[in-house]
TORTI-564911 format. One line per field, with one value per residue (C-alpha): x, y, z; residue in three letters; chain. Coordinates in nm, 3 decimals, m for minus. Layout:
residues N
east	X|...
north	Y|...
up	Z|...
residuo	ALA|...
cadena	A|...
***
This chain:
residues 319
east	0.000|0.118|0.027|m0.238|m0.371|m0.670|m0.428|m0.245|m0.579|m0.681|m0.359|m0.407|m0.773|m0.679|m0.419|m0.658|m0.949|m0.733|m0.929|m1.020|m1.389|m1.375|m1.169|m1.409|m1.702|m1.519|m1.425|m1.770|m1.652|m1.697|m1.437|m1.353|m1.293|m1.062|m0.876|m0.817|m0.698|m0.459|m0.307|m0.247|m0.086|0.138|0.255|0.368|0.537|0.705|0.567|0.298|0.189|m0.029|m0.045|m0.332|m0.285|m0.492|m0.674|m0.704|m0.447|m0.114|0.136|0.457|0.791|0.734|0.381|0.511|0.747|0.471|0.231|0.479|0.532|0.159|0.059|0.320|0.197|m0.171|m0.095|0.089|m0.206|m0.446|m0.222|m0.202|m0.580|m0.627|m0.356|m0.477|m0.829|m0.691|m0.505|m0.762|m0.946|m1.313|m1.309|m1.522|m1.470|m1.787|m1.884|m2.170|m2.299|m2.572|m2.746|m2.480|m2.460|m2.111|m2.247|m2.377|m2.023|m1.835|m1.851|m1.722|m1.429|m1.348|m1.352|m1.079|m0.862|m0.898|m0.798|m1.140|m1.178|m1.538|m1.719|m2.054|m2.238|m2.528|m2.730|m2.836|m3.062|m2.872|m2.512|m2.534|m2.623|m2.329|m2.078|m2.225|m2.202|m1.849|m1.748|m1.929|m1.745|m2.044|m1.868|m1.499|m1.547|m1.821|m1.883|m2.098|m2.180|m2.169|m2.362|m2.220|m2.007|m2.151|m1.890|m1.988|m1.822|m1.637|m1.573|m1.241|m0.996|m1.140|m0.957|m1.111|m1.019|m1.214|m1.317|m1.485|m1.410|m1.707|m1.977|m2.283|m2.619|m2.855|m3.232|m3.435|m3.772|m4.029|m3.938|m4.278|m4.202|m4.178|m3.835|m3.704|m3.643|m3.380|m3.008|m2.992|m3.264|m3.274|m3.385|m3.651|m3.832|m3.900|m4.079|m4.420|m4.304|m4.358|m4.019|m3.897|m3.754|m3.392|m3.344|m3.064|m3.156|m2.826|m2.568|m2.642|m2.871|m3.205|m3.041|m2.859|m3.176|m3.378|m3.108|m3.075|m3.451|m3.477|m3.212|m3.421|m3.726|m3.936|m3.975|m3.970|m4.284|m4.150|m4.414|m4.241|m3.956|m3.894|m3.596|m3.713|m3.543|m3.810|m4.095|m3.885|m3.828|m4.189|m4.324|m4.092|m4.173|m4.542|m4.477|m4.575|m4.239|m3.891|m3.575|m3.213|m2.985|m2.620|m2.492|m2.361|m2.709|m2.819|m3.070|m3.421|m3.701|m3.956|m3.719|m3.434|m3.142|m3.043|m2.773|m2.887|m2.779|m2.506|m2.463|m2.633|m2.605|m2.288|m2.194|m1.877|m1.813|m1.587|m1.452|m1.389|m1.250|m1.141|m0.765|m0.814|m1.016|m0.839|m0.469|m0.342|m0.295|m0.650|m0.793|m0.601|m0.737|m1.092|m1.042|m0.923|m1.215|m1.468|m1.299|m1.307|m1.672|m1.749|m1.540|m1.732|m2.043|m1.893|m1.982|m2.349|m2.443|m2.243|m2.298|m2.139|m1.848|m1.774|m1.789|m1.570|m1.302|m1.291|m1.252|m0.955|m0.947|m1.262|m1.108|m1.008|m0.637|m0.554|m0.174
north	0.000|0.353|0.652|0.878|1.218|1.060|0.867|1.187|1.357|1.068|1.095|1.470|1.433|1.176|1.412|1.708|1.517|1.342|1.021|0.770|0.816|1.192|1.165|0.907|1.144|1.427|1.203|1.050|0.689|0.426|0.394|0.029|0.135|0.418|0.185|m0.061|0.219|0.345|m0.003|m0.013|0.332|0.222|m0.080|0.156|0.404|0.128|0.173|0.306|0.663|0.702|0.562|0.584|0.844|0.981|1.228|1.010|0.923|1.099|1.089|0.893|1.034|0.866|1.007|1.360|1.316|1.186|1.458|1.733|1.592|1.527|1.881|2.024|1.810|1.891|2.264|2.248|2.073|2.332|2.608|2.438|2.427|2.784|2.931|2.737|2.875|3.225|3.219|3.020|3.235|3.287|3.134|3.351|3.386|3.246|3.438|3.358|3.608|3.674|4.010|4.242|4.617|4.593|4.385|4.697|4.829|4.501|4.457|4.809|4.739|4.403|4.567|4.801|4.548|4.222|4.331|4.297|3.927|3.813|3.760|3.597|3.679|3.477|3.569|3.308|3.340|3.070|3.067|2.688|2.683|2.909|2.686|2.368|2.509|2.630|2.276|2.130|2.357|2.574|2.881|2.970|3.214|3.336|3.649|3.593|3.717|3.575|3.722|3.754|3.445|3.216|3.049|2.905|2.569|2.565|2.272|2.093|2.280|2.623|2.920|3.231|3.587|3.830|4.147|4.319|4.175|4.330|4.587|4.669|4.611|4.907|4.935|5.076|5.229|5.450|5.818|5.876|5.640|5.816|5.656|5.811|6.134|5.965|5.945|5.586|5.330|5.093|4.745|4.718|5.015|4.795|4.522|4.591|4.615|4.381|4.271|4.189|3.836|3.809|3.683|3.444|3.193|3.003|3.274|3.306|3.606|3.467|3.323|3.650|3.856|3.621|3.621|4.000|4.049|3.789|3.978|4.293|4.116|4.028|3.789|3.958|3.921|3.810|3.845|3.938|3.767|3.964|3.949|4.232|4.546|4.791|4.599|4.560|4.935|5.022|4.815|4.991|5.336|5.260|5.180|4.815|4.670|4.742|4.554|4.502|4.646|4.667|5.009|5.072|5.044|5.353|5.614|5.531|5.790|5.741|5.547|5.625|5.424|5.437|5.255|5.026|5.103|4.858|4.706|4.377|4.228|4.247|4.117|3.992|3.974|3.707|3.597|3.228|3.060|2.718|2.686|2.478|2.756|3.080|3.148|3.342|3.647|3.629|3.582|3.887|4.098|3.987|4.059|4.413|4.472|4.358|4.563|4.880|4.818|4.801|5.107|5.310|5.279|5.338|5.708|5.656|5.744|5.983|5.770|5.471|5.675|5.779|5.415|5.300|5.560|5.450|5.079|5.023|4.657|4.604|4.737|4.513|4.442|4.626|4.637
up	0.000|m0.079|0.133|m0.020|0.076|0.252|0.476|0.568|0.638|0.865|1.068|1.108|1.212|1.476|1.620|1.615|1.770|2.030|1.989|1.722|1.794|1.753|1.436|1.291|1.344|1.170|0.878|0.850|0.896|1.166|1.443|1.351|0.990|1.099|1.338|1.054|0.829|1.096|1.130|0.754|0.767|1.055|0.857|0.580|0.815|1.014|1.365|1.596|1.531|1.842|2.192|2.437|2.710|2.996|2.773|2.463|2.199|2.178|1.889|1.935|1.823|1.486|1.486|1.542|1.246|1.017|1.132|1.049|0.701|0.648|0.742|0.508|0.217|0.284|0.310|m0.023|m0.185|m0.047|m0.181|m0.521|m0.554|m0.434|m0.655|m0.959|m0.909|m0.872|m1.206|m1.404|m1.657|m1.584|m1.235|m1.005|m0.633|m0.473|m0.160|0.077|0.333|0.582|0.561|0.706|0.654|0.505|0.216|0.040|m0.007|m0.031|m0.408|m0.469|m0.236|m0.397|m0.740|m0.618|m0.435|m0.626|m0.977|m1.133|m1.051|m1.097|m0.767|m0.708|m0.385|m0.244|0.066|0.319|0.624|0.815|0.932|0.949|0.580|0.504|0.681|0.534|0.181|0.252|0.346|0.046|m0.198|m0.289|m0.149|m0.144|0.145|0.376|0.583|0.889|1.235|1.587|1.880|2.232|2.310|2.043|1.820|1.482|1.409|1.077|0.840|0.815|0.595|0.674|0.816|0.969|1.062|1.276|1.096|1.389|1.732|1.913|1.850|2.064|1.898|1.902|1.899|1.611|1.704|1.538|1.534|1.700|1.988|2.328|2.381|2.060|2.251|2.469|2.389|2.521|2.586|2.883|2.788|3.066|2.906|2.602|2.798|2.645|2.284|1.990|1.863|1.517|1.531|1.423|1.069|1.165|1.434|1.459|1.525|1.897|1.844|1.968|2.279|2.348|2.308|2.530|2.799|2.795|2.818|3.096|3.291|3.235|3.376|3.071|2.777|2.435|2.224|1.883|1.611|1.285|1.099|0.780|0.545|0.318|0.446|0.329|0.490|0.805|0.828|0.735|1.027|1.269|1.130|1.176|1.542|1.506|1.614|1.747|1.652|1.734|1.469|1.379|1.488|1.135|0.977|0.784|0.887|0.766|0.748|1.021|1.249|1.487|1.617|1.982|2.184|2.463|2.819|2.922|2.572|2.667|2.316|2.110|1.768|1.603|1.225|1.076|0.740|0.676|0.366|0.244|0.216|m0.098|m0.263|m0.166|m0.136|0.163|m0.059|m0.197|0.152|0.275|m0.014|0.061|0.432|0.358|0.120|0.381|0.652|0.441|0.357|0.729|0.813|0.555|0.774|1.118|1.105|1.017|1.375|1.596|1.908|1.737|1.604|1.963|2.080|1.790|1.859|2.223|2.140|1.908|2.012|1.807|1.486|1.194|1.151|0.831|0.873
residuo	MET|GLN|LEU|GLU|LEU|ARG|HIS|LEU|GLN|ALA|VAL|CYS|ARG|ILE|ALA|GLU|ALA|GLY|SER|LEU|GLY|GLY|ALA|ALA|ARG|ARG|LEU|GLY|VAL|SER|GLN|PRO|ALA|LEU|SER|ALA|GLN|LEU|ARG|ARG|ILE|GLU|ARG|VAL|THR|GLY|GLY|GLU|LEU|PHE|VAL|ARG|GLY|ARG|ALA|GLY|VAL|GLU|PRO|THR|ALA|LEU|GLY|GLN|PHE|VAL|LEU|ALA|LYS|ALA|ARG|ARG|VAL|LEU|ASN|GLU|MET|ASP|ALA|LEU|GLY|ALA|GLU|ALA|ARG|ALA|VAL|ALA|ASP|GLY|THR|PRO|LEU|ARG|LEU|GLY|CYS|ILE|LEU|LEU|VAL|LEU|LEU|ASP|GLY|LEU|LEU|ALA|GLN|THR|ASP|ARG|SER|MET|SER|GLY|ARG|GLU|ILE|THR|VAL|ASP|LEU|GLU|ASP|SER|VAL|THR|THR|LEU|THR|ARG|MET|LEU|GLY|ALA|GLY|ARG|TYR|ASP|ALA|ILE|VAL|TYR|GLY|GLU|VAL|ASN|ASP|HIS|GLU|VAL|PRO|LEU|PRO|GLU|GLY|ALA|ARG|ALA|ARG|THR|LEU|VAL|ALA|LYS|GLU|PRO|PHE|CYS|ILE|ARG|VAL|SER|ALA|ARG|HIS|PRO|LEU|ALA|ALA|LEU|ASP|ARG|ILE|ALA|LEU|PRO|ASP|LEU|ALA|GLY|GLU|THR|TRP|MET|ALA|LEU|VAL|GLU|ASP|ASP|ASP|GLY|GLY|PRO|GLU|ALA|LEU|SER|ALA|ALA|CYS|ALA|ALA|ALA|GLY|PHE|THR|PRO|LEU|LEU|ARG|HIS|ARG|ILE|THR|ASP|ARG|LYS|MET|HIS|TYR|ASP|LEU|ILE|ALA|ALA|GLY|ARG|ALA|VAL|SER|LEU|SER|GLN|PRO|THR|ALA|PRO|ASP|VAL|PRO|GLY|THR|VAL|MET|ARG|PRO|LEU|VAL|GLY|SER|PRO|VAL|THR|GLY|ARG|ILE|ARG|LEU|ALA|TRP|MET|ARG|SER|ALA|LEU|SER|GLY|GLU|GLN|ALA|ALA|LEU|LEU|TYR|ARG|ALA|ALA|ALA|ARG|ALA|HIS|LEU|ALA|ASN|VAL|GLY|ASN|HIS|PRO|PHE|HIS|GLN|VAL|TRP|TRP|ASN|ALA|HIS|PRO|GLU|ALA|HIS|PRO|ALA|LEU|ASP
cadena	A|A|A|A|A|A|A|A|A|A|A|A|A|A|A|A|A|A|A|A|A|A|A|A|A|A|A|A|A|A|A|A|A|A|A|A|A|A|A|A|A|A|A|A|A|A|A|A|A|A|A|A|A|A|A|A|A|A|A|A|A|A|A|A|A|A|A|A|A|A|A|A|A|A|A|A|A|A|A|A|A|A|A|A|A|A|A|A|A|A|A|A|A|A|A|A|A|A|A|A|A|A|A|A|A|A|A|A|A|A|A|A|A|A|A|A|A|A|A|A|A|A|A|A|A|A|A|A|A|A|A|A|A|A|A|A|A|A|A|A|A|A|A|A|A|A|A|A|A|A|A|A|A|A|A|A|A|A|A|A|A|A|A|A|A|A|A|A|A|A|A|A|A|A|A|A|A|A|A|A|A|A|A|A|A|A|A|A|A|A|A|A|A|A|A|A|A|A|A|A|A|A|A|A|A|A|A|A|A|A|A|A|A|A|A|A|A|A|A|A|A|A|A|A|A|A|A|A|A|A|A|A|A|A|A|A|A|A|A|A|A|A|A|A|A|A|A|A|A|A|A|A|A|A|A|A|A|A|A|A|A|A|A|A|A|A|A|A|A|A|A|A|A|A|A|A|A|A|A|A|A|A|A|A|A|A|A|A|A|A|A|A|A|A|A|A|A|A|A|A|A|A|A|A|A|A|A|A|A|A|A|A|A|A|A|A|A|A|A
***
């Protein structure tokens, strides 16, 4: 038997998972099948690659050697695929996103920074769908959000960078609402309101909203889940609902944006890509384009500009 890429991937997954069972689940095979494959690999390499330890399996000295070589080979293969796609004529960069404010300016920024490469952008309502399609090869990269401490699991072979480490969500209410006259709104004052349900339900947002409202002494009444921006804003302007909003969202006639006292709900924006689809250079260009698209909206509301200036740790790393 000769070693193949799938054998190297199996060895790496075992090391990453720390157990045969965990690695088998990641690889989508049974544990007995993976154990048999590992024995065949060890016959080729000439000795045991892993031994059982207190916390699972641990690589032997030979295992460490094979792992180092395997990771190098797999990284080279990922780079080969990504660089070949980048130079191939007519190969678009396939980007998936949830509905983020920065999306409106992202294409203009990529046109400037990515040398006119064709880019396709698809919107999804689910972060889970985004990550699944990233792993399946439908998307080369995705831009998505995470709320409070929620972390979105990524598929094998993906890398990620944080665009915005933390931003406080705001509240959008009708301009005729009594609370619209305030500079900041306390969450308990919204206890009797009808809320717009969050579009994404798997980014930690619903749990964060429920927890924040529970801490404020009430359960939010969620009645509307609308993906159409105009209808969303029209309902709020009419006084029929309130909603959480990114602080970079634009002004909309008939509505106002206000920060929440204590910033009980915060968001994080991330970029993830498949190493086999995007080279490091292409990923860096896309990161900078997304970061500039976000920065273009930071000044939409003076209160957020003040917050942003006071929190440099939240800024994207453009150096």
